[in-house]
KOLFI-470550 format. One line per field, with one value per residue (C-alpha): residue number from 1; residue in one letter; x, y, z. Coordinates in nm, 3 decimals. Layout:
REM residues N
resi (NUM  ...)
resn (a  ...)
c1 (X  ...)
c2 (Y  ...)
c3 (Z  ...)
//
This chain:
REM residues 57
resi (1  2  3  4  5  6  7  8  9  10  11  12  13  14  15  16  17  18  19  20  21  22  23  24  25  26  27  28  29  30  31  32  33  34  35  36  37  38  39  40  41  42  43  44  45  46  47  48  49  50  51  52  53  54  55  56  57)
resn (x  x  x  x  x  x  x  x  x  x  x  x  x  x  x  x  x  x  x  x  x  x  x  x  x  x  x  x  x  x  x  x  x  x  x  x  x  x  x  x  x  x  x  x  x  x  x  x  x  x  x  x  x  x  x  x  x)
c1 (-0.001  0.105  0.102  0.207  -0.095  -0.316  -0.218  -0.331  -0.662  -0.770  -0.671  -0.819  -1.149  -1.123  -1.130  -1.272  -1.025  -0.674  -0.658  -0.313  -0.196  0.094  0.290  0.254  0.291  0.696  0.606  0.318  0.529  0.813  0.492  0.388  0.720  0.763  0.412  0.323  -0.008  -0.006  -0.263  -0.502  -0.558  -0.583  -0.507  -0.713  -0.571  -0.704  -0.650  -0.446  -0.179  -0.426  -0.431  -0.731  -0.631  -0.933  -0.972  -0.981  -1.301)
c2 (-0.037  0.413  0.533  0.860  0.858  0.735  0.987  1.273  1.117  1.099  1.466  1.565  1.389  1.074  0.851  0.802  0.611  0.444  0.065  -0.014  -0.357  -0.464  -0.554  -0.304  -0.016  0.067  0.113  0.330  0.509  0.600  0.769  0.869  1.097  1.271  1.329  1.742  1.734  1.489  1.775  1.629  1.331  1.096  0.752  0.529  0.183  -0.117  -0.416  -0.609  -0.390  -0.273  0.161  0.297  0.640  0.910  1.294  1.536  1.715)
c3 (-0.019  -0.052  0.284  0.166  -0.111  0.148  0.393  0.156  0.063  0.407  0.474  0.128  0.258  -0.029  0.177  0.540  0.723  0.717  0.905  0.988  1.138  1.305  1.069  0.835  1.069  1.042  0.684  0.748  1.051  0.768  0.525  0.903  0.960  0.633  0.694  0.659  0.816  1.097  1.261  1.034  1.085  1.460  1.563  1.743  1.883  1.913  2.090  1.918  1.782  1.547  1.449  1.265  1.173  1.091  0.994  1.203  1.143)
//
């Protein structure tokens, strides 16, 4: 998955959420680190290491 594109789509309202599994977290974290609009996205942690990222309204 192209996490950079997904984060931009989430920020722009093209998608509603991004669900990250523990297996994909490290790859996602690299894109998150470089994402300039972190304040527009909120992560919600779930049991088992899954995280859902949502656009802040």
